[in-house]
C-alpha positions as CSV (number, residue, x, y, z in Angstrom):
1,M,0.0,0.0,0.0
2,K,2.7,2.5,0.9
3,M,4.7,1.6,-2.2
4,G,1.7,2.2,-4.4
5,M,1.1,5.6,-2.8
6,N,4.8,6.5,-3.5
7,I,4.6,5.5,-7.1
8,D,1.4,7.6,-7.6
9,R,3.1,10.6,-6.0
10,C,6.1,10.3,-8.4
11,L,3.8,10.1,-11.4
12,V,1.9,13.2,-10.3
13,L,5.1,15.1,-9.7
14,L,6.7,14.0,-13.0
15,G,3.5,15.0,-14.8
16,A,3.6,18.4,-13.1
17,L,7.2,19.0,-14.1
18,T,6.6,18.1,-17.7
19,T,3.6,20.4,-18.1
20,L,4.6,23.9,-19.2
21,N,2.6,26.4,-17.3
22,M,4.5,29.6,-17.7
23,V,3.5,32.4,-20.2
24,R,7.0,32.6,-21.6
25,T,9.7,29.9,-21.5
26,L,13.2,30.9,-20.5
27,E,16.6,29.8,-21.7
28,Q,19.1,28.0,-19.4
29,G,20.9,30.4,-17.2
30,E,18.4,33.3,-17.5
31,S,17.3,35.2,-14.4
32,C,13.9,34.3,-13.0
33,V,11.7,34.7,-10.0
34,N,10.4,31.5,-8.3
35,P,6.8,30.9,-7.0
36,E,7.8,32.4,-3.6
37,G,9.0,35.6,-5.2
38,R,12.7,34.8,-4.7
39,P,15.2,35.6,-7.5
40,G,17.1,32.8,-9.1
41,R,18.4,31.2,-12.3
42,C,16.6,28.9,-14.8
43,I,18.7,25.7,-14.6
44,L,18.3,22.0,-15.1
45,F,16.0,20.4,-12.5
46,R,18.7,17.9,-11.5
47,E,21.0,20.7,-10.6
48,C,18.6,22.4,-8.2
49,Q,19.1,20.7,-4.9
50,P,16.3,22.3,-3.0
51,L,13.7,21.2,-5.5
52,L,15.3,17.7,-5.7
53,T,15.0,17.4,-2.0
54,I,11.2,18.1,-2.2
55,Y,10.9,15.7,-5.1
56,N,12.7,12.9,-3.3
57,K,10.6,13.1,-0.2
58,Y,8.5,10.1,0.6
59,F,5.4,12.2,0.9
60,T,4.8,15.7,-0.6
61,T,1.9,18.0,0.3
62,P,-0.3,19.5,-2.4
63,D,1.4,22.8,-1.8
64,E,4.8,21.3,-2.4
65,S,3.6,19.6,-5.6
66,K,2.3,22.9,-6.8
67,F,5.5,24.6,-5.9
68,L,7.4,22.1,-8.1
69,A,5.1,22.5,-11.0
70,D,5.1,26.3,-10.8
71,S,8.9,26.3,-10.6
72,R,9.2,25.1,-14.2
73,C,10.7,27.8,-16.5
74,G,11.6,26.0,-19.7
75,E,13.0,22.9,-21.4
76,L,16.4,22.0,-22.8
77,E,16.6,19.0,-25.1
78,R,13.5,17.5,-23.4
79,R,15.0,18.1,-20.0
80,T,13.1,20.2,-17.5
81,L,14.5,23.6,-16.5
82,V,13.4,25.1,-13.2
83,C,13.7,28.5,-11.5
84,C,16.2,27.7,-8.7
85,A,16.4,30.3,-5.9
86,A,19.6,32.4,-5.8
87,A,20.8,30.9,-2.5
88,A,21.2,27.6,-4.2
89,V,22.9,28.9,-7.3
90,S,26.4,30.3,-7.4
91,G,27.4,33.4,-9.4
92,L,24.4,35.7,-8.6
93,Q,26.0,39.0,-7.7
94,T,24.6,42.5,-7.5
95,I,26.3,45.8,-8.0
96,N,26.0,46.5,-4.3
97,D,25.8,43.5,-2.0
98,A,23.4,45.3,0.3
99,L,21.0,46.5,-2.4
100,P,19.4,44.1,-4.9
101,T,19.3,44.8,-8.6
102,S,17.0,43.5,-11.2
103,P,15.7,40.8,-11.4
104,Q,16.2,40.5,-7.6
105,C,14.0,43.5,-7.1
106,G,11.2,45.5,-8.8
107,I,9.3,42.5,-9.9
108,Q,5.6,42.1,-9.2
109,L,3.4,39.2,-10.2
110,S,0.5,41.4,-11.3
111,D,0.9,43.4,-14.4
112,R,-2.4,45.3,-14.5
113,I,-1.2,48.9,-14.4
114,V,-3.6,50.6,-16.7
115,G,-6.6,52.7,-15.8
116,G,-8.4,53.2,-12.6
117,Q,-7.2,54.0,-9.1
118,S,-7.5,50.6,-7.4
119,T,-4.5,48.3,-7.3
120,E,-4.5,44.5,-7.7
121,L,-3.8,42.3,-4.7
122,E,-0.1,41.8,-5.7
123,E,0.7,45.2,-7.2
124,F,3.5,47.2,-5.7
125,P,4.5,44.5,-3.1
126,W,7.2,46.7,-1.7
127,M,4.7,49.2,-0.3
128,A,5.1,49.7,3.5
129,L,2.8,51.3,6.0
130,I,4.2,53.1,9.1
131,Q,2.1,52.7,12.2
132,Y,2.4,55.2,15.1
133,R,1.4,54.8,18.8
134,K,-0.4,58.0,19.9
135,P,-1.6,59.4,23.2
136,Q,-4.6,57.8,25.0
137,G,-3.7,54.4,23.5
138,F,-4.6,55.2,19.9
139,Y,-2.7,53.8,16.9
140,G,-2.7,54.9,13.3
141,F,-1.0,54.5,9.9
142,H,0.0,57.9,8.8
143,C,3.0,57.4,6.5
144,G,4.3,55.1,3.8
145,G,7.6,53.7,2.7
146,A,9.2,51.2,0.3
147,L,11.0,47.9,1.1
148,I,14.5,48.2,-0.7
149,N,16.1,45.0,0.6
150,A,15.5,42.3,3.2
151,R,16.1,44.7,6.1
152,Y,15.5,48.4,5.1
153,I,12.5,50.6,4.5
154,L,13.1,53.9,2.5
155,T,10.8,56.7,3.7
156,A,10.7,60.5,4.3
157,A,12.6,62.1,7.1
158,H,9.4,64.0,8.2
159,C,7.7,60.6,8.8
160,V,10.2,59.6,11.6
161,H,11.7,63.0,12.8
162,S,10.1,65.7,14.9
163,L,6.8,63.7,15.3
164,P,3.8,65.3,16.9
165,R,3.9,65.4,20.7
166,G,3.2,62.0,22.2
167,W,3.7,60.1,18.9
168,E,6.2,57.3,18.5
169,L,7.1,54.9,15.7
170,Y,5.4,51.6,16.5
171,Q,5.5,49.1,13.6
172,I,6.0,48.7,9.9
173,R,3.4,46.7,8.0
174,L,4.2,44.9,4.8
175,G,2.0,42.9,2.4
176,E,-1.1,44.9,3.2
177,W,-3.9,45.7,0.7
178,D,-7.1,46.3,2.5
179,L,-6.9,47.7,6.0
180,S,-10.5,46.8,6.8
181,S,-9.9,43.0,6.5
182,A,-7.6,40.5,8.1
183,N,-7.4,38.5,4.9
184,D,-7.3,40.3,1.6
185,C,-9.3,38.7,-1.2
186,L,-10.3,40.0,-4.7
187,N,-12.3,38.1,-7.3
188,G,-12.0,34.9,-5.3
189,V,-8.3,35.1,-4.9
190,C,-6.8,35.6,-1.4
191,T,-3.3,36.4,-0.2
192,A,-1.5,35.7,3.0
193,Q,-2.0,38.0,6.0
194,P,0.2,41.1,6.1
195,I,3.2,41.1,8.5
196,D,4.1,43.6,11.1
197,M,7.8,44.3,11.8
198,E,9.5,46.3,14.5
199,A,12.1,49.0,13.8
200,E,15.6,48.5,15.1
201,R,17.1,51.8,14.0
202,V,16.1,55.0,12.2
203,T,18.6,57.0,10.1
204,V,17.6,60.5,9.1
205,H,19.6,62.5,6.6
206,D,21.9,65.0,8.5
207,G,20.8,67.8,6.3
208,Y,17.1,67.6,7.1
209,S,15.5,70.2,9.3
210,A,11.8,70.2,10.2
211,L,11.9,74.0,10.2
212,D,13.0,74.1,6.5
213,V,9.9,75.0,4.4
214,S,11.5,73.6,1.3
215,H,11.8,70.2,3.0
216,A,15.3,69.6,1.6
217,H,16.9,66.2,2.3
218,D,13.6,64.7,3.3
219,I,14.8,61.1,3.3
220,A,15.3,58.5,5.9
221,L,15.9,54.7,6.4
222,I,14.3,52.4,8.8
223,R,16.2,49.2,9.7
224,L,14.0,46.3,10.7
225,T,14.8,44.0,13.6
226,H,15.2,41.0,11.3
227,D,15.1,40.1,7.6
228,V,11.7,40.2,5.8
229,P,10.5,36.9,4.4
230,T,9.7,37.5,0.8
231,S,6.4,36.3,-0.8
232,R,4.0,37.2,-3.6
233,T,2.9,40.3,-1.7
234,V,6.2,41.3,0.0
235,R,9.3,41.9,-2.1
236,P,11.8,44.8,-2.6
237,I,11.7,47.5,-5.2
238,C,14.9,48.4,-7.2
239,L,16.9,51.6,-6.5
240,P,18.9,53.4,-9.3
241,V,22.1,51.8,-8.2
242,A,23.9,51.7,-11.6
243,K,25.5,55.0,-12.7
244,S,23.5,54.9,-15.9
245,D,20.3,54.8,-13.9
246,R,21.5,57.6,-11.5
247,S,22.0,59.9,-14.4
248,R,18.8,59.0,-16.2
249,S,16.3,61.8,-16.8
250,F,12.9,60.8,-15.6
251,V,11.3,64.1,-16.9
252,G,8.2,63.3,-19.0
253,M,8.3,59.6,-17.9
254,P,5.1,58.1,-16.7
255,S,5.3,57.3,-13.0
256,F,3.1,56.0,-10.2
257,A,2.5,56.9,-6.6
258,A,0.6,54.5,-4.4
259,G,-0.7,54.4,-0.8
260,W,-3.5,54.6,1.6
261,G,-3.6,58.3,2.0
262,R,-6.3,60.9,1.8
263,T,-8.5,60.7,-1.3
264,E,-10.8,63.2,-3.0
265,T,-13.5,62.4,-0.4
266,N,-11.0,63.8,2.2
267,A,-10.9,60.5,4.0
268,A,-8.1,58.0,4.1
269,S,-8.4,55.0,1.9
270,E,-8.7,51.5,3.4
271,R,-7.5,49.9,0.1
272,K,-4.1,50.5,-1.6
273,L,-4.6,53.0,-4.4
274,K,-2.4,54.2,-7.2
275,V,-2.2,57.3,-9.4
276,Q,-0.3,57.8,-12.6
277,L,1.7,61.0,-12.7
278,S,4.1,62.7,-15.2
279,V,7.5,63.6,-13.8
280,R,8.5,67.3,-14.2
281,D,11.8,69.0,-14.1
282,V,12.2,70.7,-10.7
283,D,13.2,74.0,-12.5
284,N,9.9,73.8,-14.4
285,C,7.8,73.8,-11.3
286,S,10.0,75.8,-8.9
287,H,8.4,79.1,-10.1
288,V,5.0,77.9,-8.9
289,Y,6.3,77.2,-5.4
290,R,8.3,80.5,-5.3
291,G,4.9,82.2,-5.4
292,I,4.2,80.7,-1.9
293,K,7.8,81.4,-0.7
294,V,9.1,77.9,-1.1
295,I,12.4,77.4,-2.8
296,L,12.9,74.0,-4.3
297,R,16.3,72.3,-4.5
298,A,18.0,70.4,-7.3
299,T,17.7,67.3,-5.0
300,E,14.0,67.4,-5.4
301,L,11.7,66.5,-8.4
302,C,8.1,67.2,-9.2
303,A,5.3,65.0,-10.5
304,G,1.7,65.6,-11.3
305,G,0.0,69.0,-11.4
306,E,-3.2,67.8,-12.9
307,R,-6.4,68.5,-11.1
308,G,-7.5,65.6,-8.9
309,K,-4.4,63.5,-9.5
310,D,-1.8,63.6,-6.7
311,S,-0.3,61.9,-3.7
312,C,-1.7,63.2,-0.5
313,T,-1.6,63.3,3.3
314,G,-0.9,59.8,4.5
315,D,1.1,58.9,1.4
316,S,4.1,60.8,2.7
317,G,7.3,58.7,2.6
318,G,5.9,56.4,0.0
319,P,7.7,55.8,-3.3
320,L,7.3,57.5,-6.7
321,M,7.8,54.6,-9.0
322,A,8.8,54.2,-12.7
323,R,9.3,51.1,-14.7
324,F,12.2,50.6,-17.1
325,G,14.5,47.7,-18.0
326,G,11.7,45.3,-17.1
327,A,11.6,46.2,-13.4
328,W,10.1,48.9,-11.1
329,Y,12.4,51.5,-9.5
330,V,11.8,54.0,-6.8
331,I,12.8,57.4,-8.2
332,G,11.3,59.7,-5.6
333,V,10.0,59.8,-2.0
334,V,6.7,61.6,-1.4
335,S,7.7,64.8,0.5
336,F,5.2,67.6,0.3
337,G,2.7,69.7,-1.7
338,L,-0.2,72.0,-1.2
339,N,-2.6,71.2,1.7
340,K,-5.3,70.9,-0.9
341,C,-4.0,67.8,-2.8
342,G,-4.6,67.6,-6.5
343,T,-4.7,71.4,-7.2
344,A,-4.2,72.1,-10.9
345,G,-0.8,73.6,-11.6
346,F,0.8,72.5,-8.4
347,P,2.8,69.3,-8.8
348,G,3.7,67.3,-5.8
349,V,7.3,67.5,-4.6
350,Y,9.4,64.4,-4.1
351,T,12.9,63.7,-2.8
352,N,15.0,62.7,-5.8
353,V,16.4,59.3,-4.9
354,S,19.1,59.3,-7.5
355,M,20.7,62.3,-5.7
356,Y,21.0,60.2,-2.5
357,M,22.3,56.9,-3.7
358,D,25.7,57.4,-2.1
359,W,24.0,58.3,1.2
360,I,21.7,55.3,1.0
361,E,24.5,52.9,0.2
362,S,26.6,54.2,3.1
363,N,23.8,53.8,5.6
364,V,22.5,50.4,4.5
365,L,24.6,48.1,6.7
């Protein structure tokens, strides 16, 4: 009886591994992302020890069988290729050991980025929510951020410095979509529960001052107490690490801001929303802010300026994102704008991440 069960299991697993279920097959050695969202290489199945270990188990769970099937990435001379996680494959190096580069970052499993304000369950899986403990035992999410590697959140300095009296940073939430539900589901598909992480250390840029109306150097890093487990809804976004990306002009490029901040109804959103914005040169929008006695710096950039389309209160610290080279990059950090969000002619102002790459690299330990 036991032997028969084992044979049946092997037949099922072999069938799963010989059924191509990916949209596009990859070549041997190409970069890939496995079903857990971990980066890896497309290699021969017999060369991927972690998957072989699962396959050779006497009994595999349905989830393990599905994991094996979903790991398939191609075929080489009738031999199965699988996406093997980077930890099991030698030679996967990044430009900076502490900061991942594509395809180890900026990849989401949902590609529906056109039209509307609502996000899909797995869109922008690097989005973070910063929760604060307030007087009288109240708690609230009032800022955002972006996961940039296994340990760090990129956010705005004003989200963690000179907080209102009695406020303190409490937790960082990752993998969230709908704040009103414990389990997020959409169209019959559900995701794992979000995870709450504690902060170990906060690093604010030395040049930031809460008294500066131009909000120069509005950038900060939050180091978490331990590494974040990656999943379909939790993974890092890319930073412009390469010199070519740091010098890239984003002016005119479509970009997205996302978050749970205030909407046109003047109430915070319970679901993660997105808005498409056009990046503007800071010189092009600085004259608008000079009219209200705010001098913008070269370390800032502008985006938006259309009526009713803007990041807003509660989105502070979140990423301004652009997609190029097949991956998503954080190009700005939501900093400030008019109190009346979405005012025509007044783009939102963002900290220009490219200008702070040396600072980020020197503080991500």
